[in-house]
Phi, psi and omega in degrees: 000141179278156179300327179294320180293319179297317180297317180292325177294316178295322178295319178295320179294320178294321178295319179296318177296321178295317178296318179299315184289330182274328187258315191267336189234031180292328179293323179293323178290325180292333179287347178293332178262124183298323181290317183291328183281333186242327190277331186260136178259144181295140180063029175266141179300326179294321179296316179296319178296319178296318179298317179295321180295321177295319178297319178294320178295324179285326185292328185296311178297323178293324178295314179297315179297318180296319178295316179295317180294320178296319178296316178296320179297313180294321178296319178293320181293319178293321181289332182291343181288328181262096182270156180290150180276140180278126180253125179276131180260147177293150183291317180245154176222155182278138177268126181292148179287148179296147180291139179282130180206181180294137180278139178260143180250000000 
């Protein structure tokens, strides 16, 4: 198998797992939390309020991370336009003579 084929196979498997977890099994994941599985009734205003509060709590770290990553990306992109100049070095260089000083015996 070529590396490209392996990469595409792994990507397809990851996509399939993602679709399965998002579409087919949300109730099974909700049962992992004792409060979510038993305390909330479907279509209850308290349940909807709890869901929105969790979404807002989750959104804030992603927003901060996204802003920091976007800033770093733009800073890197702007800095990449000004490339360093290539300096040609001479092939040979002179070696300095040793300093004259008192001889030790």
